[in-house]
C-alpha positions as CSV (number, residue, x, y, z in Angstrom):
1,M,25.8,-34.8,-4.0
2,R,27.5,-31.5,-4.8
3,Y,25.4,-28.3,-5.2
4,L,25.4,-24.6,-4.6
5,N,24.1,-24.1,-1.1
6,K,24.3,-20.4,-0.3
7,V,25.1,-16.9,-1.9
8,I,26.3,-14.1,0.3
9,F,26.6,-10.4,-0.7
10,L,29.0,-8.1,1.2
11,N,28.9,-4.5,0.1
12,S,27.8,-5.8,-3.3
13,A,25.0,-4.6,-5.6
14,H,23.9,-1.9,-3.1
15,V,23.5,-4.6,-0.4
16,P,25.6,-4.2,2.8
17,Y,25.2,-7.8,3.9
18,A,22.7,-10.6,2.9
19,E,22.7,-14.4,2.9
20,V,20.4,-16.3,0.5
21,K,20.1,-20.1,0.7
22,V,19.6,-21.9,-2.7
23,D,19.8,-25.4,-1.3
24,G,16.4,-26.5,-2.7
25,N,13.5,-25.4,-4.8
26,V,13.6,-21.6,-4.4
27,H,10.9,-19.2,-5.7
28,F,11.8,-15.5,-6.2
29,I,8.8,-13.2,-6.0
30,G,8.7,-9.4,-5.6
31,T,8.1,-6.1,-7.2
32,Q,10.4,-4.5,-9.8
33,G,13.8,-3.4,-8.4
34,V,13.9,-5.6,-5.3
35,G,16.9,-7.6,-6.6
36,K,15.5,-10.8,-8.2
37,S,17.6,-10.4,-11.4
38,T,20.6,-9.3,-9.3
39,L,20.6,-12.5,-7.4
40,L,19.9,-14.7,-10.5
41,R,22.8,-13.1,-12.3
42,A,25.1,-13.7,-9.3
43,V,24.0,-17.4,-9.3
44,L,24.5,-17.7,-13.1
45,F,28.0,-16.1,-12.8
46,F,29.0,-19.0,-10.5
47,Y,28.2,-21.5,-13.3
48,N,29.3,-19.7,-16.5
49,A,32.0,-17.2,-15.2
50,D,31.2,-15.1,-18.2
51,K,30.4,-11.4,-17.5
52,L,29.3,-10.8,-21.1
53,R,26.6,-13.5,-21.0
54,L,24.7,-12.6,-17.8
55,G,21.9,-10.7,-19.5
56,I,23.1,-7.3,-18.2
57,P,21.7,-4.5,-20.6
58,K,24.4,-2.3,-22.2
59,E,22.9,0.9,-20.7
60,K,23.4,-0.4,-17.2
61,K,26.7,-0.7,-15.2
62,N,28.9,-3.7,-16.0
63,F,29.4,-6.6,-13.7
64,D,32.5,-5.3,-11.9
65,S,31.1,-1.8,-11.3
66,F,27.7,-3.0,-10.0
67,Y,28.7,-6.1,-8.0
68,L,32.2,-5.1,-6.8
69,P,32.2,-1.3,-6.5
70,F,34.5,-1.1,-3.4
71,A,37.7,-2.7,-2.3
72,N,35.7,-4.5,0.5
73,S,33.0,-5.8,-1.9
74,Y,32.6,-9.6,-2.1
75,I,30.3,-12.2,-3.5
76,V,30.7,-15.5,-1.6
77,Y,29.4,-18.9,-2.7
78,E,29.1,-21.8,-0.3
79,V,29.1,-25.2,-2.1
80,M,28.1,-28.4,-0.5
81,R,29.9,-31.7,-1.1
82,E,30.0,-35.2,0.4
83,N,32.7,-34.4,3.0
84,G,31.6,-30.9,3.9
85,A,31.1,-27.5,2.4
86,Y,33.7,-25.2,0.8
87,T,33.6,-21.5,0.0
88,V,34.3,-19.5,-3.2
89,V,35.1,-15.8,-2.9
90,V,34.6,-13.4,-5.7
91,T,36.7,-10.3,-5.1
92,K,38.1,-7.4,-7.2
93,S,41.8,-7.6,-8.4
94,M,43.3,-5.2,-10.8
95,G,39.9,-3.8,-11.6
96,R,38.2,-7.1,-12.5
97,A,36.6,-10.0,-10.7
98,A,38.8,-12.8,-9.5
99,F,38.3,-16.0,-7.5
100,R,39.6,-17.6,-4.3
101,F,38.7,-21.0,-2.8
102,I,38.5,-21.7,0.9
103,D,38.4,-25.3,2.1
104,A,35.9,-24.7,4.9
105,P,32.2,-23.7,5.3
106,Y,31.5,-20.0,5.1
107,R,31.8,-18.0,8.4
108,K,30.8,-14.4,8.7
109,E,33.6,-13.4,11.1
110,W,36.2,-14.0,8.3
111,F,35.0,-10.8,6.6
112,V,33.1,-8.8,9.3
113,D,34.8,-7.6,12.5
114,D,33.3,-6.8,15.9
115,K,32.4,-3.3,14.7
116,N,30.4,-4.7,11.8
117,E,33.0,-3.4,9.3
118,V,33.9,-5.5,6.2
119,S,37.7,-5.8,5.9
120,A,39.3,-4.8,2.6
121,D,42.7,-6.3,3.5
122,W,42.9,-9.9,2.2
123,S,45.9,-10.7,4.4
124,E,43.8,-10.0,7.5
125,I,41.0,-12.2,6.1
126,R,43.5,-15.0,5.3
127,T,44.7,-14.8,8.9
128,R,41.2,-15.1,10.3
129,V,40.6,-18.1,7.9
130,S,43.8,-19.8,9.1
131,E,42.9,-19.2,12.8
132,S,39.5,-20.9,12.2
133,G,41.2,-24.0,10.7
134,G,40.6,-23.3,7.0
135,S,43.0,-22.8,4.2
136,A,42.7,-20.2,1.3
137,S,43.9,-20.8,-2.2
138,S,45.9,-18.5,-4.4
139,L,44.1,-15.9,-6.6
140,I,42.5,-17.2,-9.7
141,T,42.1,-14.5,-12.4
142,G,41.4,-16.7,-15.4
143,Y,37.7,-17.5,-16.0
144,D,38.5,-20.6,-18.1
145,M,40.6,-21.9,-15.3
146,F,37.7,-21.3,-12.9
147,R,35.3,-23.2,-15.1
148,D,37.8,-26.1,-15.5
149,I,38.0,-26.3,-11.7
150,I,34.3,-26.2,-11.1
151,F,33.3,-28.7,-13.8
152,G,36.2,-31.1,-13.2
153,N,38.6,-30.6,-16.2
154,N,41.5,-30.8,-13.8
155,R,44.0,-33.2,-15.3
156,K,46.5,-30.3,-15.8
157,P,49.3,-30.4,-13.3
158,E,48.5,-26.9,-12.1
159,L,44.9,-27.9,-11.4
160,L,45.5,-31.0,-9.4
161,Q,45.4,-29.1,-6.1
162,F,41.9,-27.9,-7.0
163,R,40.4,-31.3,-7.8
164,K,38.5,-31.3,-4.5
165,Y,36.5,-28.2,-5.5
166,A,34.8,-29.8,-8.6
167,I,31.0,-30.1,-8.6
168,V,31.1,-32.6,-11.6
169,E,33.9,-34.7,-13.1
170,S,33.9,-34.0,-16.9
171,P,36.6,-32.8,-19.2
172,R,34.0,-32.1,-21.9
173,Y,31.6,-29.9,-19.9
174,Q,31.1,-27.0,-22.3
175,N,27.5,-27.8,-22.9
176,I,26.6,-27.6,-19.2
177,P,27.2,-23.9,-18.5
178,R,25.6,-23.1,-21.9
179,T,22.4,-24.9,-21.0
180,I,22.3,-23.4,-17.6
181,Q,22.8,-19.9,-19.1
182,N,19.9,-20.4,-21.5
183,V,17.7,-21.6,-18.6
184,F,18.6,-18.6,-16.4
185,L,18.2,-16.1,-19.2
186,N,14.8,-17.6,-20.3
187,S,16.0,-17.3,-23.9
188,K,14.5,-20.6,-25.0
189,L,13.4,-23.3,-22.6
190,D,11.7,-26.0,-24.8
191,A,13.2,-29.5,-24.6
192,D,14.2,-29.7,-28.2
193,F,16.3,-26.5,-27.9
194,I,18.0,-27.8,-24.8
195,K,18.6,-31.1,-26.5
196,D,20.0,-29.4,-29.7
197,T,22.2,-27.2,-27.5
198,I,23.7,-30.3,-25.8
199,I,24.1,-32.1,-29.2
200,Q,25.7,-29.1,-30.9
201,S,28.1,-28.7,-28.0
202,M,29.4,-32.2,-28.6
203,D,32.0,-32.9,-31.2
204,D,32.4,-35.9,-33.4
205,N,36.0,-36.4,-32.5
206,E,36.9,-39.9,-31.4
207,F,37.5,-40.1,-27.7
208,V,41.2,-40.7,-27.2
209,I,42.6,-42.4,-24.2
210,D,45.8,-40.8,-23.0
211,L,48.0,-43.8,-22.3
212,S,50.8,-41.6,-21.1
213,Y,48.6,-40.3,-18.3
214,Y,47.7,-43.8,-17.2
215,R,51.3,-44.9,-17.6
216,S,52.3,-42.1,-15.2
217,Q,49.6,-43.2,-12.8
218,I,51.0,-46.7,-12.9
219,D,54.5,-45.5,-12.4
220,T,53.3,-43.4,-9.4
221,F,51.5,-46.5,-8.0
222,E,54.6,-48.6,-8.3
223,Q,56.6,-45.9,-6.5
224,E,53.9,-45.7,-3.8
225,Y,53.8,-49.5,-3.5
226,S,57.6,-49.6,-3.0
227,D,57.3,-46.8,-0.5
228,V,54.7,-48.8,1.5
229,M,56.8,-51.9,1.4
230,L,59.6,-50.0,2.9
231,W,57.5,-49.6,6.1
232,M,57.4,-53.4,6.4
233,K,61.0,-54.2,5.6
234,Q,63.0,-55.0,8.8
235,D,66.8,-55.1,9.3
236,K,68.7,-57.9,11.0
237,S,67.7,-56.7,14.5
238,G,64.0,-56.7,13.6
239,V,63.8,-52.9,13.5
240,V,62.1,-51.1,10.6
241,P,64.7,-48.4,9.7
242,V,62.2,-46.4,7.6
243,K,59.8,-46.2,10.6
244,K,62.6,-45.1,12.8
245,Q,63.6,-42.4,10.4
246,A,59.9,-41.5,10.0
247,D,59.7,-40.9,13.8
248,I,62.7,-38.6,13.6
249,V,61.1,-36.8,10.6
250,I,57.8,-36.5,12.5
251,G,59.5,-35.0,15.5
252,K,61.3,-32.5,13.3
253,Y,58.1,-31.8,11.4
254,R,56.4,-31.1,14.7
255,T,59.3,-28.8,15.5
256,L,58.9,-27.2,12.1
257,L,55.1,-26.7,12.7
258,F,55.9,-25.1,16.0
259,S,58.5,-22.9,14.4
260,K,56.0,-22.0,11.7
261,K,53.4,-21.2,14.4
262,Q,55.9,-19.0,16.1
263,I,56.8,-17.3,12.8
264,E,53.1,-16.8,12.1
265,E,52.6,-15.3,15.6
266,G,55.7,-13.1,15.1
267,R,54.4,-12.1,11.7
268,A,51.1,-11.2,13.2
269,E,52.8,-9.2,15.9
270,L,54.9,-7.4,13.3
271,N,51.9,-6.7,11.2
272,Y,50.1,-5.4,14.3
273,S,53.2,-3.3,15.2
274,E,53.4,-2.0,11.7
275,K,49.7,-1.2,11.7
276,M,49.9,0.6,15.0
277,A,53.1,2.5,13.8
278,R,51.2,3.6,10.7
279,R,48.4,4.8,12.9
280,K,50.7,6.7,15.1
281,L,52.7,8.2,12.2
282,P,50.4,11.2,11.5
283,E,50.4,12.0,15.2
284,L,54.2,11.8,15.3
285,E,54.5,14.0,12.2
286,E,52.2,16.6,13.9
287,Q,54.4,16.3,17.0
288,I,57.5,16.9,14.9
289,V,56.0,20.0,13.3
290,E,55.0,21.2,16.7
291,L,58.5,20.6,18.1
292,K,60.0,22.4,15.1
293,R,57.8,25.4,16.0
294,E,58.9,25.2,19.6
295,A,62.6,24.9,18.5
296,E,62.2,28.1,16.4
297,R,60.5,29.9,19.2
298,Y,63.3,28.8,21.6
299,T,65.9,29.9,19.1
300,R,64.3,33.3,18.9
301,L,64.1,33.6,22.7
302,L,67.7,32.5,22.9
303,G,68.8,35.3,20.6
304,E,66.8,37.8,22.7
305,E,68.4,36.5,25.9
306,K,71.9,36.6,24.2
307,D,71.3,40.3,23.4
308,K,70.3,41.0,27.0
309,F,73.3,39.1,28.2
310,D,75.7,41.1,26.0
311,N,74.2,44.4,27.3
312,E,74.5,43.3,30.9
313,R,78.0,42.1,30.3
314,D,79.0,45.5,28.9
315,K,77.5,47.2,32.0
316,L,79.3,44.8,34.3
317,I,82.6,45.4,32.5
318,K,82.2,49.2,33.0
319,Q,81.4,48.7,36.7
320,S,84.3,46.3,37.0
321,G,86.6,49.1,35.8
322,I,85.2,51.5,38.4
323,I,85.7,48.9,41.2
324,D,89.2,48.3,40.1
325,S,90.1,52.0,40.4
326,D,88.5,52.0,43.9
327,L,90.5,48.9,44.9
328,K,93.7,50.6,43.8
329,K,92.9,53.6,46.0
330,I,92.2,51.2,48.9
331,R,95.6,49.5,48.5
332,D,97.3,52.9,48.5
333,K,95.5,53.9,51.7
334,R,96.4,50.6,53.4
335,K,100.0,51.2,52.7
336,Y,99.8,54.7,54.2
337,Y,98.0,53.5,57.4
338,A,100.5,50.6,57.8
339,S,103.4,53.1,57.7
340,E,101.5,55.1,60.5
341,R,101.0,51.9,62.7
342,I,97.3,52.2,62.5
343,D,96.7,48.7,64.2
344,E,98.1,49.9,67.5
345,V,96.0,53.0,67.4
346,I,92.8,51.0,66.6
347,S,93.5,48.5,69.4
348,R,94.0,51.3,72.0
349,V,90.8,52.9,70.9
350,N,89.0,49.6,71.1
351,R,90.2,48.9,74.7
352,E,89.1,52.3,76.0
353,P,85.4,51.2,76.9
354,V,86.7,48.0,78.6
355,L,89.2,49.8,80.8
356,K,86.5,52.3,81.8
357,Y,84.1,49.5,82.8
358,E,86.9,47.7,84.9
359,Q,87.6,50.9,86.7
360,E,83.9,51.4,87.6
361,S,83.7,47.8,88.8
362,L,86.7,48.1,91.1
363,F,85.2,51.2,92.7
364,K,82.0,49.4,93.4
365,V,83.7,46.4,95.1
366,Y,85.8,48.7,97.2
367,N,82.8,50.6,98.5
368,E,80.9,47.4,99.4
369,L,83.9,46.0,101.3
370,T,84.4,49.0,103.4
371,N,80.6,49.2,104.3
372,T,80.0,45.5,105.3
373,Y,83.2,44.8,107.4
374,S,81.8,46.5,110.6
375,D,78.7,44.2,110.8
376,V,80.4,40.8,110.3
377,I,81.2,40.0,114.0
378,S,77.6,40.8,115.3
379,K,76.1,38.8,112.4
380,Y,78.1,35.6,113.1
381,S,77.4,35.6,116.8
382,L,73.6,35.8,116.2
383,M,73.8,33.0,113.8
384,E,75.6,30.8,116.3
385,Q,72.9,31.3,118.9
386,R,70.2,30.4,116.4
387,L,72.1,27.2,115.5
388,D,72.3,26.1,119.1
389,A,68.6,26.6,119.7
390,G,67.7,24.7,116.5
391,F,69.9,21.8,117.4
392,A,68.3,21.4,120.9
393,K,64.8,21.3,119.3
394,F,66.0,18.8,116.7
395,E,67.4,16.5,119.4
396,N,64.1,16.4,121.3
397,D,62.0,15.7,118.2
398,T,64.3,12.9,117.2
399,N,64.1,11.1,120.5
400,T,60.3,11.3,120.4
401,K,60.2,9.8,116.9
402,I,62.6,7.0,118.0
403,L,60.2,6.0,120.9
404,N,57.2,6.0,118.5
405,L,59.0,3.9,116.0
406,K,60.1,1.3,118.6
407,G,56.4,0.9,119.6
408,E,55.3,0.4,116.0
409,L,58.2,-2.1,115.5
410,N,57.1,-4.3,118.4
411,G,53.5,-4.3,117.2
412,R,54.5,-5.3,113.6
413,I,56.8,-8.0,115.0
414,S,54.0,-9.6,117.0
415,D,51.7,-9.5,113.9
416,L,54.3,-11.1,111.7
417,M,54.9,-13.8,114.2
418,K,51.2,-14.6,114.3
419,K,51.0,-14.5,110.5
420,S,54.1,-16.8,110.2
421,N,52.5,-19.4,112.5
422,E,49.3,-19.4,110.5
423,Q,51.2,-19.8,107.2
424,S,53.3,-22.6,108.6
425,D,50.2,-24.5,109.6
426,E,48.7,-23.9,106.2
427,I,51.9,-25.0,104.4
428,R,52.1,-28.1,106.6
429,S,48.5,-29.2,105.7
430,V,49.1,-28.5,101.9
431,Y,52.4,-30.5,102.1
432,E,50.7,-33.4,103.8
433,E,47.9,-33.4,101.1
434,K,50.4,-33.3,98.3
435,L,52.4,-36.1,99.9
436,K,49.3,-38.2,99.9
437,N,48.6,-37.4,96.3
438,F,52.2,-38.1,95.3
439,S,52.0,-41.5,97.0
440,D,48.8,-42.3,95.0
441,S,50.5,-41.1,91.8
442,K,53.5,-43.3,92.6
443,D,51.3,-46.3,92.9
444,F,49.6,-45.4,89.6
445,L,52.9,-44.9,87.9
446,L,54.3,-48.2,89.1
447,E,51.2,-49.9,87.7
448,E,51.6,-48.1,84.4
449,I,55.3,-49.0,84.3
450,S,54.3,-52.6,84.8
451,D,51.8,-52.4,82.0
452,L,54.3,-50.7,79.7
453,K,56.8,-53.5,80.4
454,Q,54.2,-56.0,79.5
455,Q,53.4,-54.1,76.3
456,K,57.1,-53.9,75.5
457,T,57.4,-57.6,75.9
458,R,54.4,-58.1,73.6
459,V,55.8,-55.6,71.0
460,E,59.2,-57.4,71.1
461,C,57.4,-60.6,70.4
462,S,55.1,-59.2,67.7
463,V,55.7,-58.3,64.0
464,H,56.1,-54.6,63.3
465,F,54.1,-52.8,60.6
466,K,52.0,-55.9,60.1
467,D,48.9,-53.9,59.1
468,E,50.9,-51.8,56.5
469,I,52.6,-54.9,55.1
470,N,49.3,-56.8,55.0
471,G,47.7,-53.8,53.3
472,C,50.4,-53.6,50.6
473,E,50.2,-57.4,50.0
474,E,46.4,-57.1,49.8
475,R,46.5,-54.2,47.3
476,L,49.1,-56.1,45.2
477,R,46.7,-59.1,45.1
478,N,43.8,-56.8,44.2
479,L,45.9,-55.1,41.5
480,S,46.9,-58.5,40.0
481,S,43.3,-59.6,40.0
482,E,42.1,-56.3,38.5
483,E,44.8,-56.6,35.8
484,K,43.7,-60.1,34.9
485,D,40.0,-59.0,34.9
486,T,40.9,-55.9,32.7
487,A,42.9,-58.0,30.3
488,M,40.0,-60.5,30.1
489,K,37.6,-57.6,29.5
490,V,39.9,-56.2,26.7
491,D,40.1,-59.7,25.1
492,C,36.3,-60.0,25.4
493,M,35.8,-56.6,23.8
494,K,38.2,-57.5,21.0
495,L,36.2,-60.7,20.4
496,E,33.0,-58.7,20.6
497,C,34.3,-56.1,18.1
498,D,35.4,-59.0,15.8
499,R,32.0,-60.6,16.2
500,L,30.2,-57.3,15.4
501,R,32.4,-56.8,12.4
502,Q,31.8,-60.4,11.2
503,K,28.1,-59.9,11.9
504,S,28.1,-56.7,9.9
505,D,30.0,-58.4,7.0
506,D,27.6,-61.4,7.1
507,E,24.5,-59.2,7.1
508,T,26.0,-57.0,4.4
509,S,26.9,-60.2,2.3
510,I,23.4,-61.5,2.8
511,L,21.9,-58.2,1.7
512,E,24.3,-58.0,-1.2
513,R,23.5,-61.5,-2.3
514,K,19.7,-60.7,-2.1
515,F,20.1,-57.6,-4.2
516,D,22.5,-59.2,-6.5
517,R,20.0,-62.0,-7.2
518,E,17.3,-59.4,-8.1
519,I,19.8,-57.4,-10.1
520,D,21.0,-60.6,-12.0
521,E,17.4,-61.5,-12.8
522,I,16.8,-58.0,-14.2
523,L,20.1,-58.1,-16.0
524,R,19.1,-61.4,-17.7
525,H,15.8,-59.9,-18.6
526,R,17.6,-56.8,-19.9
527,K,20.0,-59.0,-21.9
528,Q,17.0,-60.7,-23.5
529,L,15.6,-57.3,-24.3
530,D,18.9,-56.2,-25.8
531,A,18.8,-59.3,-28.1
532,E,15.2,-58.5,-29.1
533,I,16.1,-54.8,-29.5
534,E,19.1,-55.7,-31.7
535,S,16.9,-58.0,-33.8
536,L,14.2,-55.3,-34.1
537,S,16.8,-52.6,-35.0
538,F,18.2,-55.0,-37.6
539,L,14.8,-55.5,-39.1
540,I,14.0,-51.8,-39.0
541,N,17.3,-50.7,-40.5
542,N,16.9,-53.3,-43.3
543,S,13.3,-52.4,-44.1
544,K,14.3,-49.8,-46.6
545,G,14.8,-51.6,-50.0
546,S,13.9,-55.0,-48.5
547,F,11.8,-57.8,-50.0
548,C,8.9,-56.8,-47.7
549,E,8.9,-53.3,-49.1
550,W,8.9,-54.7,-52.7
551,L,5.9,-56.9,-51.9
552,D,4.0,-54.0,-50.5
553,N,4.6,-52.1,-53.7
554,N,4.1,-55.0,-56.2
555,K,2.1,-57.8,-54.6
556,P,-1.1,-56.7,-52.9
557,G,-2.3,-59.3,-50.4
558,W,1.1,-60.9,-50.0
559,Q,0.5,-61.2,-46.2
560,D,-2.0,-64.1,-46.8
561,S,0.3,-65.9,-49.2
562,I,4.0,-65.7,-49.1
563,G,3.9,-63.7,-45.8
564,K,2.7,-66.8,-43.9
565,I,5.7,-69.0,-44.8
566,A,8.6,-66.6,-45.4
567,D,11.1,-65.9,-42.6
568,E,11.2,-62.3,-41.5
569,K,14.9,-62.0,-41.1
570,L,16.2,-64.2,-43.9
571,I,13.5,-63.5,-46.5
572,L,11.1,-60.6,-45.9
573,Y,13.7,-58.0,-44.6
574,N,16.5,-59.2,-46.8
575,Q,17.8,-56.5,-49.2
576,N,19.7,-58.8,-51.5
577,L,17.0,-61.1,-53.0
578,S,16.3,-59.0,-56.2
579,P,12.6,-60.1,-56.5
580,E,10.5,-59.8,-59.7
581,L,7.1,-61.0,-60.8
582,V,6.8,-64.2,-62.9
583,A,4.6,-64.5,-66.0
584,D,2.0,-66.9,-64.6
585,G,1.1,-64.5,-61.7
586,G,-0.1,-67.4,-59.6
587,N,0.3,-68.2,-56.0
588,S,2.7,-71.1,-56.4
589,I,6.1,-71.3,-54.7
590,F,8.7,-72.9,-56.9
591,G,5.9,-74.7,-58.8
592,V,4.2,-76.0,-55.6
593,K,0.8,-74.8,-54.6
594,I,-0.3,-75.2,-50.9
595,K,-3.4,-74.2,-49.0
596,L,-2.4,-71.4,-46.5
597,A,-5.8,-70.6,-44.9
598,E,-5.0,-72.9,-41.9
599,V,-1.6,-71.2,-41.3
600,E,-1.9,-68.5,-38.7
601,R,0.8,-65.9,-38.5
602,D,1.0,-62.2,-37.5
603,L,3.2,-60.2,-39.8
604,R,4.9,-57.1,-38.4
605,S,5.1,-54.0,-40.5
606,P,8.0,-51.5,-40.0
607,E,5.7,-49.2,-38.0
608,Q,4.8,-52.1,-35.7
609,L,8.5,-53.0,-35.4
610,K,9.2,-49.4,-34.4
611,A,6.4,-49.4,-31.9
612,E,7.7,-52.7,-30.5
613,L,11.2,-51.3,-30.4
614,E,10.1,-48.3,-28.4
615,T,8.2,-50.7,-26.0
616,K,11.3,-52.9,-25.6
617,S,13.5,-49.8,-25.1
618,S,11.1,-48.5,-22.5
619,E,11.2,-51.8,-20.8
620,R,15.0,-51.8,-20.9
621,E,15.2,-48.2,-19.5
622,A,12.8,-49.4,-16.7
623,D,15.1,-52.3,-16.0
624,T,18.1,-49.9,-15.9
625,R,16.2,-47.7,-13.5
626,K,15.3,-50.7,-11.4
627,I,19.0,-51.8,-11.4
628,N,20.1,-48.3,-10.3
629,L,17.4,-48.1,-7.6
630,L,18.4,-51.5,-6.4
631,K,22.0,-50.6,-6.3
632,E,21.2,-47.4,-4.4
633,E,19.0,-49.3,-2.0
634,K,21.7,-51.9,-1.6
635,T,24.3,-49.2,-0.8
636,K,21.9,-47.4,1.5
637,Q,20.9,-50.5,3.5
638,A,24.5,-51.8,3.6
639,E,25.5,-48.4,4.9
640,T,22.7,-48.5,7.5
641,I,23.9,-51.9,8.7
642,K,27.5,-50.7,8.9
643,N,26.5,-47.6,10.7
644,K,24.4,-49.6,13.2
645,H,27.3,-51.9,14.0
646,R,29.9,-49.1,13.6
647,K,28.4,-47.2,16.6
648,Q,28.6,-50.3,18.8
649,I,32.1,-51.0,17.6
650,S,33.1,-47.4,18.2
651,A,31.7,-47.4,21.7
652,L,33.5,-50.7,22.5
653,S,36.7,-49.5,20.9
654,G,36.6,-46.3,23.0
655,E,36.1,-48.3,26.2
656,M,38.7,-50.8,25.1
657,R,41.3,-48.0,24.6
658,L,40.5,-46.7,28.1
659,L,41.0,-50.2,29.5
660,E,44.3,-50.7,27.5
661,V,45.6,-47.4,29.0
662,Q,44.5,-48.7,32.4
663,L,46.4,-51.9,31.7
664,Q,49.5,-49.9,31.0
665,Q,49.2,-48.2,34.4
666,Y,49.0,-51.5,36.4
667,P,52.7,-52.3,36.1
668,L,53.6,-48.9,37.4
669,Q,51.2,-49.3,40.4
670,V,52.6,-52.8,41.1
671,K,56.1,-51.4,41.0
672,S,55.2,-48.6,43.4
673,L,53.4,-50.9,45.9
674,T,56.3,-53.4,45.7
675,A,58.7,-50.6,46.7
676,D,56.4,-49.6,49.6
677,L,56.3,-53.2,50.8
678,V,60.1,-53.5,50.7
679,S,60.3,-50.2,52.6
680,W,57.9,-51.4,55.3
681,K,59.8,-54.8,55.6
682,R,63.1,-52.9,56.0
683,K,61.6,-50.7,58.8
684,E,60.5,-53.9,60.6
């Protein structure tokens, strides 16, 4: 069942954000001005898409100004259908309302960001919809086109892509929005008016079957059938070339999808870069203006510095002229002094202090030499005596020290001899103890060598890596057994799935046969009612101008005479008998008079026939409802049976797929263990 499930206002009709569910019986109640009519007109606009027939007074704002005042104003409709909900967005384009379809249930984050701001950029909203797995349609600006999409008039080539958004399937739907409009606007709600509206909306044109459309459908089917058969056609080597080409196409399509994804990501990055650049543009323009001001200031300062430089340069040029004249005077003086040999004069003048100092030094040395020569002999003789006395004293002290050192040496020698003897005894005892230990170790090592020789003999006679080889062989056997068990489990699960499917089909067949019997019985009864209704309709339609009507007008009491023997269909309600009264006026029939008091027969008047026709029609409608209820119940119970077995089959199929994957792993494990076994045998 398809129906309008929810209406959402975003910056629409003075409402920042509101969601209203209309998925059942909804009652609006409130004081004046709280938005009852606003919501009802928004719901009506979904069905009739006509801004002039929403009941908006002329003195108030029109639909676009009231409901879509801003660029980020939206009215969003969520519509339920059998395979999930879809979304219809009403937005403003070129100053008027337009529509977009989104093949996904409504999500708030499409329109509202983390800062609770509604986006006005549709490209940003489209990106969010794509990221959430939905797809948005192109902009629909025509209201007739929107009504064709919603009410199923979608045989036009440009509307085929919108077929999934229809809430009904009818190319002649014009009466539906008109009736809904009258109901919403409370203009006239009696049943006769609604019936007349529906009747007047219908035309008397004969329904024409477009054979070209069905011919194109058959052509398409033939092409599709040929395409399907190509998937089964094999070449000489048993390979399906179309399938092989399809695998290549699928690979390239996946590459294309990846490239599209990269393009989308690149486009998103470029959009983000553009957005950031546009945000930074005012700051950069301010920086440019500021830099221009700085450049003007630096230009002005540069001019001032240049003026200062020129002034300083002029001053330096003047000073340079003065210095050049002084240098010229210096060169002239140098030439004059060079002619007068000024260098020799300067050197003699510079040597004067040095020569005076040398003269004074020589006088001092001379005086010291003449004063100290007389005391040299007495001085050296006294020194000689002192040296002799010191030498004698040194000799005596040295001899005394030698005697003391010899005594200490003898004492230390005796101590060392004593200590040496003690250490020799200690070393001898330690050596004897180690020798004993080494002899014990030697015996232990000899025994160990004997044991190792025996072990070597046993190893040489035994099989190497026996445990590893046996382990590999055991695991190979276990894997083979597990593979067989798993294959058996898979076969059992396949059989169980087939059994469940067969059981489901059997139960469904039994159920269908049961309901079909009941439906056939009702159909037989309805067929009988159809015959009776047809007969009654024939009698009622022929009552005007019939023999019965003539008898009512010209023969009172005819029910007790001719009415008891005349056939209803052939005589009483026949319009071609041309009856007239005979002269005798008796009760005879073709000259024969019979007694009719004993003949019992109930004659039906046209009013009784109409009442009986209504009764039969009611019975037929009841039978039709019973048939529909039985069909719905049959479908419901059959779906219940299928769902019950489908869950079991789905669980078994999932487990079976896991076991099949495990079966695919067994050959790889066997190959690996076989390689390990060969490796261990080679090491042996």
